[in-house]
N, C-alpha and C positions, 0 to 999 in steps of 0.2 A: 346408790349403794356403796358404802365405806369400803366394804371388802374388796370388790371390784376394782374401786380407785388404787387400794392399797396392791392389787396385782399389777395393775398396770403402772403403776409408779415402781414398782419391784423391776421389773423390768429395765424400766429407764436407769433405775439406779445401778443395778449390774451393768450396763453398757456401759454408764461413766466411769464406773470404776475401772472396767477391761481397757476401755479409751485412754486413761491416764496411767493403766497399768505397769509400764515399764518401770524398772528399777529407779531409772532416772527420775521418774516424774515423781514416784514413792519416795525415794531420799529427797528431794528438792523441797520438802517439806516437813516441818518437825510433828510428831506423832499428835503432839496435844492441840494443833492448828487443824486437823482433818477429823472428820467424821469416822467412826470406826464401821466397818461392814460386817455383820454379823448373817452367817449363811443357816438356813435352819433346814437341815435335810433328813429325811426318813429312812428307814431300811432299806435294804438292798431289794426287797420282797416288794416293795411299793404296793403292799395291799393297802384296803380302804382306809384301815386306821393310821397306819405310817403316813399316806398320803395326807389324810384327814389333819393329824396331829402337826407336821410340818408347815401346812397351810395355816391353819388357826392359830399356834405356838407364835411364828413369825407375825402374824396379825397384831396376836395380845402385847407380845415386845413392843413391837411399833407405836402402839397407841401409849403404852405405859412409858415410853422411853423415846422422847423425840429427838435427842441430841445425837442418836446413833442410825444408822441403816439397817434395816433388817430383810433378808430374801429369804421366800421357800424356794425349796430347790426339791423335786421328785428324783428320787435316788434310781432312775434307770434313763436309758438313751431315748430320744424322742421319738424314734422310730417303734420302741417296742411299747409305746403309750396305749397303741389300738388293741394290745393284747390285755391290757388291763380292764378289762369291759365293767368291773363295777366302780371302779374309781372313775372311767370315762361317764357312766350313767349317772352318777353322785354330781359330778364337775357340771353336766349337762343340765340336769335338773336345779343346779343353783343358777344357770343362767349364766356360766363363764364359758368363755371361748377357749379352745384348747391351744390357739394362740398367746393369751395370756399367760399360760404355765411355763416355768423355767424348768428345765431338765438336768441332769448330772453332765449331759454333753453341750451345755450351754456354759458351763464353768471352764476356767482355763486348765490344760492337763495337768498343771503342778502349781503349788501354791510355796511360793518359795519363803523360807522362815525369816529372812529379816523384814519381810511385811507382817509378821506375827503380831505387832504392838496395833496394826491397822486392819485386822481381819479375825475373825472367830468363826468356829464352826462348830454347830450345835448339831449332835446326831440324834435322832430319835429313836 
């Protein structure tokens, strides 16, 4: 299933950006040589439509544009995911393991403005 592969790849992609996330690493390469990271995040309620929108929009963008990286993020801390029973049920029915999902607390606490040429945020 391509969508499950996409979610697995999104986790790996975010980890790669975070590993290379020091300002020294980002400044060492001109922006045009690097792929841009696009984070697609739902609203803070993380209700079913917000979660589905973030996941599917990031997937659609990644299918349409191979030159950049797209990562879907659920806009809640991972510990609160169990409270989102509707979202959890839908994800489970789709055969997606919770560990494949990315949550707000998987992102760094701050995004530096000087990285803005390499980073994009889409809020649903």
